[in-house]
N, C-alpha and C positions, 0 to 999 in steps of 0.2 A: 577701307579694310586692307590697305596696302601693306600694313605691318603684320597682318594675320598669317601665321604659318600653320597650315592644317596638318593634323596627324594623319597618317595613312597606314595601311596594313603592313607595309615594309618596315616602318618605324616600330610598330607594335611587335611584329615578329622578332625584331632584333632585340627588343627589351624583355620579351617573355622567356621564362624558364619553365618549360612544360615538363610534366612528370606523369608517367603512366598511372592511371587510376584517379587522377585529379583533374579538375577543370579550373582554369584561372579566370579572374575577372576580365582580363584583357582579351580573352577569347570570345567574349560575348558583348562587349561594348560596341556602340555604333560610331561611325566616323562620317565625315563629309568628303566628297571627292572634288568639290569645286567651291570657290568663294563667290562665284557669280550667282546672283539671285539667292543669296544666303537667307534672307528673310523668308521667302516663300518655301525654301527647302526646309528650314527649321520649323516653320508653321505646320507643314504637312508631315513632319517626321514624328513617329510614335515614341517620343522620349519626353521625360519630365525635366531632367537635370542636364545642364551643359557645363562641363568642366574645362577650364582653360588656365593658362599660366601667365603671370606677369613678372618675368625675370628682369628685374632692374634694381639698382641701388641708388638711383639719382635722388629720390625723395629723402632717403635716410641721410645721404651725404649732405644735402641742402639743409638738414636739421641738425648737423654736427654729430650724427650718429655713426656707428661702426658698420662697415659694409658686410655683405654676406647674403642679403635677402635675394639677390639675383640667382643664387644657386639652388634655391629650395624647389623650384618647379621640376628641374631635371631629376633630382634625387627622389622626389615624392612620386612622380608619375611612374617611374620604374617599379617602385614598391607597390603602388596602387594596382597596377596592371597584373602584378603577380600575387595579389590577394586571392584567396580561395573564392570561387563562385559557388554559392550554395543557396539554400532557402533564406538565409539572412542577408546575403549580398547578391541582389538581383541586378545584374549589369545590363540587361537588355534594354532597360529604360534610361540608360545613361549614354550621353554623347561625349566622347573625348574630342573636343574641338581642335585643340592645339595651343598655340601661345602667340602673344604679341611680341614681335621681334624688335627689341630695343638695343640691338648690337651697336648701332651708330651712336646712340645716346651714351651707352656705356664706354665706348671708345673716347668720346669727348670728355666724359667724366674722369677718365684715367689721367688726363692732362691737367686736372684742376687740383688745387690745394685748399684744404679746409681753413687754413689760417690766413687766407687771402680773401678779404671782403668782396672784391670784384668777382672772384671765382664762385663765391657763394651766390652772388646775384645771377651769374650765368647758369649755375645749376638750377636755381629756382625758375628761371625762364624755360629750361629744359623740362622741368616738372610740368609746367603749364602746357607744354606741347604733348607730353605723355598723357595728360588729362584728356585731351581731345580724342585720342585713340581709344582710351578706356571707355569714355562716355559713348562713343559711336558704337562700339561692340556691345556694351551692356544694353543700350537702348534697343538694338536690333534683337538681342536674345529675349528680353522681357516683352517687347512688342509682339514677338512670335508666340508668346504664351508659355515660355520656358523659364526655368529657374537657374540662374547662373551660379557657379561655384568657382570663385577666383582664388588662385594659389600663388603665393610668392610676392616679392616686391615689398615696398615700404607701405606704411599706413597712409601715405599720401593718396593711395589709390582708393581710399574710402570715398573721397570726393567724386571720383568717376563712377564708382558703384552707386552712390546715392543719386547723383545727378542723372545718370543713365536710366536708372529705375524710375525716378520721378518723371522724366520726360516721356518714358514709355507709358506710364500709367496716367499721365496728364494731371498729376497732383503731387504735392509735397509728400514725402514719406517720413517714417520714423526710423530710429536706429537704436539698437542695443549693442553696446561696445564692451567686451570683456577685456579690460586693459588696466595697466598700472597708471596710465596717464590719460587725460581727457582728450589730448590732441585738438584742443580748442584754443590754440595760441593766436596771437595777433595776425591780422591780414597783412603780412609783411613780405609777400611773395610766396609762392607755393612751395611747401615742403611736407615732410611726413608728420609734422606736429600741428598742422592746421587744416587738415582735410574736412573736419566736421565744422569748424568755425566758418570756413569759406562756404560750405554747402548750406549752412544755416543763414548766413548773411545774404546769400543769393536766392533764398526762398525754396530750395530743394529739400531741405531738412526741416521738419516741423518740431517733433518731440524727440528728445535724446536722453538716453540713460547710460551713464558711465559706470560700469559694474566692477568694483574691486580696486578703486584708486588707491595708490600708495600715498599715505599722508606725508611722507618725507619728500615726495617729488611732485607735489601739487601746490601751486602758489596760493597765498591767501587771496589774491585778486581773482583767481579762477574759482575758488570756493565761494567767494562773495557773489560772483557773477551767476553761479549756478543756484545759489540760495535765493537770489533776487528775481529769478526768471522761472515762472511756473512750467515752461516748456523744457527746462533743463533739470535733470535730477541725477543723483549719484548715491553710491555707498562707498565705504572704504574697506580694504582688505583687513586692516587692523581692527575695525569695529566688528567684523564677522569672525575672523580667524584667531585674533590675538586676544582682544578684550572680551570677545564673545557677548557683546551687547545685543546682538541680534543673530538670528539663525540664518544659515545659508538658504534653506527652503523658503523661509519667510521673505527674504530679499528677492528671491526669484519671483515670488508672487507680487511683490511691490513693484518690481521693474516691469513685470507683465502688465500690471494695471496702468502704468505710465505710457507704454509704447504700443500696446496691442489694440488700440482703438481703430487703427487702420493699418495699411501695409507697412512693413518694416524690414530692414536688413539686419543680418547678424554679422557682427565684426568680432573676430578673435585675433588679438595681438599676442604673439607668443612671448612678448616681454613679461606678460602677467603669469606665466607658468614657470614654476621653480626649476632652476638649473637648465633651462632650454637655451642653447646658443642662439643669441639674437642681437639686435642692434643695441639693446640695453639689458643684457642678461641679469636676472635677479637671483640672489641666493635665498630669498624669502618670498614665497608667492603661493598661489593655488597649485594643487597637484594636478597631474594629467587627468586623474579620475574626476576631480571636481570640475575641471574644464569640460570633460565629456558629458557630465551630468547637466551642466549649464546648457551645453549645445543641444542635448536631447530635449530638454524642457522647451526651449524656444523654437527649435525646428519642428516640434510637434504642433505648433500653433498655425492655424490656417492662413494667417496674415503674413507669414514668413515669405519673403520674396527673393532673398539671396543669402549666400554665405561667402564671406571674405576672410581668408586666413593669411596673415601677413607677419612680416618682421623676423621670422625664423631665419637662421643662418646655417644652412646645411653644408658645413665645411669640415675638411680634415677627418679625424677619426670618429667624430660625432655625427657625420652626415647621414648615415643609414638610420640612426636612432631618431633624428629629426624628421626624416622622410617617413619613417614608420608612424611617428606620432601624428603627423599631418594626415597621413592615410587613414588612421583611426578616425580623425575628425571628419574627413570627407565621408567615410562610410557610415559613421554615426548620423550625420546630417541626412544622407540619402535614405537610410532606414527609417528614421523618425519622420522625416518629411513625406516620405512615400505613403505613409499610412493615412494621410489626409485625403479625403475625397475631393477630387477636382470639381 
């Protein structure tokens, strides 16, 4: 846990914008005061959801993507803390843990060039090191009986989320991924495009559903691989939203049938949401409303074990809008998931 930076009251107070007659989310969340004995502390704490940040761009860089995912955590947490606390947003059962500090890795990354194959190799080795820290933290959180909510970074961190949850539960888990891409690329060194394929190859991921793939950006080899493997399934954005060969609600049910036989994680890649600044921003994709409906549907299932929102780039004039969108996703998940009896 040497990279874990805890949130504290001083940080929260600096981020809060209080207003007379209103109560903010950040005024009621819980925090930890020490990283020592973190497992025991979490286990005995009366919270269900543990929110933390993964501010890094290394995995995206290593997959030839555009940077920006490292900024999302800082922007989102400020907006989340200033969300209204009311009967719909119950913050008392939420722990704002903090973030994994990848400053060192980001500094090393700043010296690398994507057009240099040796630099790509170096970046992929850095991703493998990042994996270890994500796995360690997620394993601890899930072992303590809590549900992690990870924000920011590239989709490389799906590997750490899946492996950490699997190790904690002592069994392979399933995954539902709202994404324009499968991120099931070759095992060529770790990056944001092969978190699921690595987790699957190593036995941590059992059943996988890629929801809303873009047909223009998925290779024929990937489609064949998914069609030939009963544990892998998908649908495409075009089939649902353009050709309307199938309905959104029907596809939610079909995906549920595939992954809800046991514990599963929910992955949301902001590349799939129309016009959201990200590593691969799309001018054609699902709306924020459809994304939130998707999340509500799967968060309401008792087998949901985590939420991971990644790839958004909260930079420049669009930063606050990205942070606001991700905050909606966090609160949607907490609301829907909190209705499940433990």
